[in-house]
N, C-alpha and C positions, 0 to 999 in steps of 0.2 A: 722306790718307783715315786713316792711324792716326794722325795728330795731330789731327785731329778728335774719333776718338774715347778717346782720351787725354785731350782738356779737355773733353768728355762726364762720364770717368769722375772726374777730378781735381774737376768740379763738384759730382757727385753724393758724393763722398766730403766734400766740406764742408759738403755740407748734412746729411749723417748726424751730423758732428762738434756743428754747430747742435744739431740734436735734439736728440743726448747730453747735450751741454751743459746744455741746456733740463731733459731728464730727470732730472739727475745735480742742478740747481738743487731742480727740485722736491721730490725723495727727501727731501734734507737739511731741506725748509722743513716737511715732514711729518715726521721725524725727529725734528727741533726740536721741533714740535707735540706727538708723541709724549710725548718728556722732559717737557715742560709740563704735559701731562697726567696723566702718574703722579706728580708734582711733585704736583700740587694733589689728586689723590685721595688722597695720603700725610698730604697737611697735613689733608685735610679728615677723614682717620681717624685723626690726632691730635689734632685738637681736637674730636670726640668721645667722645676717651679719654680725654680731659682733661677735659671736661664730667660725665662719668660715674665719673671715678675717687674713693676716699672720699677728702674733705677735699676735691673741690671746691668752690666758692664757691654753689652753686646745685645744688638737687632739688628733686622736686615730689614733696609727698606728699597722696595719695586718702583722703580721706576718704568712704565713700558714692560720691554721685554730684560732690563738691565736689572741687577742686584749688586745693591750699595753697601757693605758692610761698615758700620761708623761707631766708635766708642766714646760713651759719655765723660767728656770733660772732668777732671779729678778722683776719676775713678781706677787712674793706671795700675796704681798698686792692686787692686782688687781683681786685676788678671786671674783669670782662671789656672792650675796647672792641668798637663794631660796627665791621665790618670790609667796606673796599668793595672792589669785585672790577672787573675792565676785561672790557668784553663780550668771551664765549667763542663762540671758533670752536666748527664743528660737535663736534669732539674733546673741546672743554672743555665744552661741552652734555650730551655724552655722563657724562664725568666727574660732572657735576652730578646728574644722574639719577642715578647708584650713588651719588655719596653720602645724596642725598634718600632713597633705601632704604632703607639704610643708617639714616638716626637715624630713619626711620618702624618700623622693626621695633625697635631699641630701646623710644623710646617705647611702640609699642604692646605689646612685653613688660613693658615697666612698667608698664601699664595691665593686662594681663591679672594680673600678681604681685599687684596694689592686690585685684584680685579674690577671685582663688584664694589663699587664704591657708591653706586644709586639712590643709596638709603639716606643721603645726607640731605638735611634741614637746614634752611639758608638762618645763619646767625642773627633774625628778624629780622655805627659808625659812630759867615756866608759858606756853605758848601757848593760844589758841584750841581748848577741845576739850568735845566731850562725855561724852566715852567719862571714869567716874569715876578721878580722880586723887587722892592724898594727899600731905597736906601732910607734910614731913621731920620726922620721930619717932624715935627710938633704936629699931633694929631692925624699924625699917618702911622700904621699898622708896622711896625718895626719888622725889618729883614731878619730871620732867623740866625744864630750863631751859636753853634756849641758849644759849652764851658763846659763838658768832659770830653775829656782825654779820651787813649784808645781803651783805658784800664778803669772807667766812670764806675761807679754804684750806679745801680737801679735806682734808687732814689735820686741822683745827681739827674738821670737821664729824665726822669718822672718831671721833675720841677723845672728842667730846660725846656721840654715839648710839653708841657699842661697849659701857658699861654697860646700856641696854636692849633686848641682840640674846642671843637665846640658839640654840644648835643643837638641833636635834630626831633624835633616833634613835629608830628606829621597827622591831619584830622582827613581820610577818607570818610568815601558812601560805598556802600557795598549791598545788593541786594540779594536776598534769600527769600526762599519758597514759606509763604504761608503754610501755616498748618490747616487752615482753611482753603487753601486756592489760591492762587496768585503769587506775588512778589511782594515782598516787602523791603524800605531801604533802612538800613541802620549806619550810623556815625562810629567809625573804626580810630581810633587812637595807635599810632605807632612810633615806637622811638627807636633813634639812631647814630649815627655820630659822623662826622665829618672833619674834615685837615684842613687850617687854613695855606693855602699854593700861591696867591698870587690877591692884587688887587691890581685896578684902571682908574683910571679918573674919577668916576663915582661909584665903584661898587669893590664889595669883600667878596672875593673869589674861594669857595670850599668845595674840596673834592669829597666826596661819598660813594654809595654803591649805586648804581639803579633800582635796586628793589631797595632800598631805603624811601626814595618817593615817588618811586610809581604810582600812579593813581593819586594823589596825594590832591585831596581841593584846598589846603593850604597848609602851610609849614611854619614853623617858628625857630630861630635859631637860640640857642644858650650858649652864653661865652663864660670864661673864667671867673667874671665876678658875678655871674647868675645873672647877669643880665638879659634878657629875651627880645628878640627883635625879628620883625617880619622876614621872611626871604622868601624867593622864589625860584624856579627851575631854569636854571641859565640853557641848558644843556643833555641830553642822555645821552650815552652809548649801550644799547639792550646787550650788543655779542659781547662786549669786555664787561658787563653787568656796572658802570662806571655814571657819573654823575656830578655835575657842576653845579652848587647853587650860589649864586649872588645874595646879597643883602646890599642897600645904598648907604651910602657911608653917611650920607646928610641923616637917618635913622637910628645913629650908632652915638650913642654919649659920648662925648671927650673922655670922662674917667675910663671909661671901656677900652677904648682907641688907644691909652695911654699904657694899658695891661696888655693886651695882645699882641701880637707880630706872625710874621706869614714863617712856614717851617720849613727846615734846612734841610735839602733833598739828596739823600745819599746814591750809593749805586748800588742796587742789589744786583749786579753781576760779579762783585767783587766780594761777596759774600761768603762762605763756606760753610758744607757742613759741620755743625757743633756749634758754630758759635752763638755766644749769648745774642740774644732778642729782648728787647721788652714790647708789650702790645696795651695799649690804652684806652677805653673805649665806654660809652652810656653803655652797661652794662644792666639790662632787665629793666631801663630808663631811670635808673635810682642814682645818675650822674655816673660822672667819671671815675673808670677804675685803672687800677695798674698790677698787671701779673706778665712774669717773669718768665723766659725758658727758652730754648737753643732750637736752630734751624735742623728740624730730623732730616727734612727731602726738596729737593728741587722737581721741578716740571711734574708737576702731580696734576690729572686730567682728572676732572669729575663733575658728575651729572648732578645739579641743585633742585629743591623745588621749592618755591616759594608759597607764602599763607593761601594763593589764590590757585596754586594748583601747577602753574605754570612752570616747565622745564628750563633752565637754563643749562649749557655746557662751558663751565670756566675750563683752559687749558694752561699751562705752566703756571700752577702757582708754586707758591711757597708753603709746605709743610712744617709748623711749630709746634710743639706740647705745650706753649705758654696758654693760658685758657684764654678762649675766645666763647664767649655766649652770647644769647641773645642781646640784641640791644649795640655790641660790641662794632657789627656791621660798619663800614665806613671809616673807622678809627684808623689808627695810627703802630704800625707795626715799625720800629725802630732799632739802629744797633746802637751800643754801648757807646758812641758820640750823640747820641740825641738826634741825629738822621732818618729821615724819610726813608723805606728803604721797602715800604708793601703798603697796602690798604687792606683791610682785616673783610674777610668776605663770609667767610660760613666754618660752620665747626662739624664734624660726621659726629654721631653721637648713637648710630644703630649701620650696622653690617646692611646689606638688602636680605640676609636671612632674618635676621630679628637679634643678631646678638649685640650687647653694647659696647662701645669703645670709650676710653680716656683718652685725654689730652691730643687731639688731633685736632689742630684750628689751621685755616688757610687763611692765605695772604695774597692779591694783589702785586708782582713784584713792580717796584714803581720804574724801573726801566722800561717793564711791558706798559705801563699807562699813560707815561709820561705826553705819547704824543697824542694819543686819545684826548686827557685835560688838557692838553695845547687848544687844541680844534674845537670843545668845548667851549672851552675862556674866551672862543674869539664867535662864539655864535651870538646873535640878539637874544636878550633878556624879555621875553613876553609877561606879561599880564593876563589875569582870565580877562575875558570881553562881559561889558556887562550884557544883562539877559538882552536886552533891546536890539542888541549886535549880534548874537548869536549866530553861527553857520549852520550848513547844513549841504552835504556832499550829495547826497540822492541815492546811497545802492542800499541793499542788505546786505549783510555780510557775515562768514563766520571765519572762526580760526581755524587752521591748519594746524592738527593735532603732530605732536612730536614725532607717535608713534608712525604717520603717513607720511609724514618727512625721511624720517629712517629707512623706513620700509618700502616705500617707493621713490624715492629723491627726488617728492615736489617739492617746491621752495616754502619756506617756512611765510608770514605772512597774515594775509586776510584775502578769503577768497571772494569774489563779488559773487553771490548766490542771484542778484536780482539788480538791473539797472531801473531807475524807478523814469519812467515817460516823463521828458521834457524837463527832466533833472538836470542838475550841473554837471552830473556825470555824465550822462550820455553826452550833453552838449562838447564832452572834453575829448570823445572816442571810446570812454570804457566801455568796458564787453564784458557779458557771462562768462564767470571761470575767470577772466583775470586775477590774477594774487599779489594785494598790494605788498610793496615792499616797504616802502622809501614812501615819506612826506615830508616835503623841505628841508630833506636831508637829514630826515630823523626815521630810523630804520622802525620799523612797527612788525610786530610780531602777535599782534592781539586785534581783535574789534574793541575792546573797552582801552585800550592803550590808544586807540587812533578815534575812538571816541571822545576820552579826555583831550588829545591833543587839540582837536576842532576846537575845544573850549576860548584856548587864546587866540584863535581867528577870526577875526571881523566879518562876517558876510561883504561880500563884494571883491575881497583877497584873492588874488590869482598867486599861486603855489605851485610848484612843478612837484609832482610826484612820480614813481617809479614804479611800473607793475610787471610781473611775470606773468609773457601770453605762451598758450602752448601755443607749437606749430608742426611742423611734419618733422624736423627733426627737435624734438623737445621743447621745453622751454625759452624762450628769447625775454632780455628786457627788453620794452618800452619806456619811454620818457614821454611825458603828458604834462602838459599845464591846464590846471584847473582854475575856472571864476567862483569862490564858492557863492552859492546861493544860502537868502536867509532861509532861517529857522523858520519863522514866521508863516513859509510857503509849503513847509514841509504838510503841513494838514491837508493842503489844498489838493496834494499831487495822487495820481494813480498809481 
């Protein structure tokens, strides 16, 4: 009996050992499978990081609803080969699902970034040309000519273009609320860049961004030999963020005149995705600096915000990975022949969600800017009038917020909150609720801008203005002529 029990126990022990052996084998197989799954996940993650890391061969650039694929020049031999994978077990399929989810998240994030470009900050300044250029003569800025061939080096381009670049230093006055109540005025220095684009009988003409010179009480222009001369704002185009600064030829030393020249104007429409470009500008106000990169995309639209909180919507911009930093605004974007193909305007440092980005800069194509610059170059150059001649409009106004314009379609400009009785505005026919959009041909977007413009006009001058007036069928444009009053009379107005 005991022998039979012993045999039975031995058989049960043997069966248990077989079950343990099978379970152990299954465990080893599952452990191996889990290790392979982890390796596949790491490999998938590594592949994705390689695809999106700077310098990768392929990237997607969005413009509107279209998507363009570009390859970085010189990286053709690094193109990825299509990988084939063996059929996956359930564990591998799970790894595949996780990897696909990560890819979708990255691509979706990229798409969202392409749409949400609202977190941008403003970056702070013979070939075919329609901009007037003069022939080289003694004591006259020479007309630009490119010494670089199609395959010129960055150093060649920089050396050829540097005489056409200037630094722009501004001084403006800002009001800030005092800790003890009321407001206090502060002087604020600014720095930007400009490009010499022409000259007339009495002035050297320099292109820059409007946001570089907007609100400036005074500005100075620095040339290649470090000579600094006072400049005046000749004209501004707020909608296109462009401006022209004029410097009197009589104020420029002869030695400086012999070293500077008018930039050679290129054709931005001839540029291709992936073409190499050079950006030059007064980065951080340290002086001219040179960076190089490639054209990343065309027709970019984005909303910019300046230091005063004013929003500017720029359209049709060139995107480049050449570094464009604060102070580069108004500077030159050049092709490899040394021709001006864009005016540097902005960089993107964060997305609307706060994510940081690198190597995304923007420039206004010269083919888009040229017509506006031509118009600005023909305007009368004005200097600020003496305080004894200061003028007065006779209104109290308020900015039309960008949000209001977008939501309700109300024109951008200065809404007249009150017309002072007996003042110049009332005599000209301005009414409460009118929106001032133009003053003597200049686009008006804010009350501070209108006040600044008035400092260039003397009492008694007649000025044409344009207002938008609300009617039965919406806002209608009205043209009025106003005779500016004396600022001294403002204190006596009711």
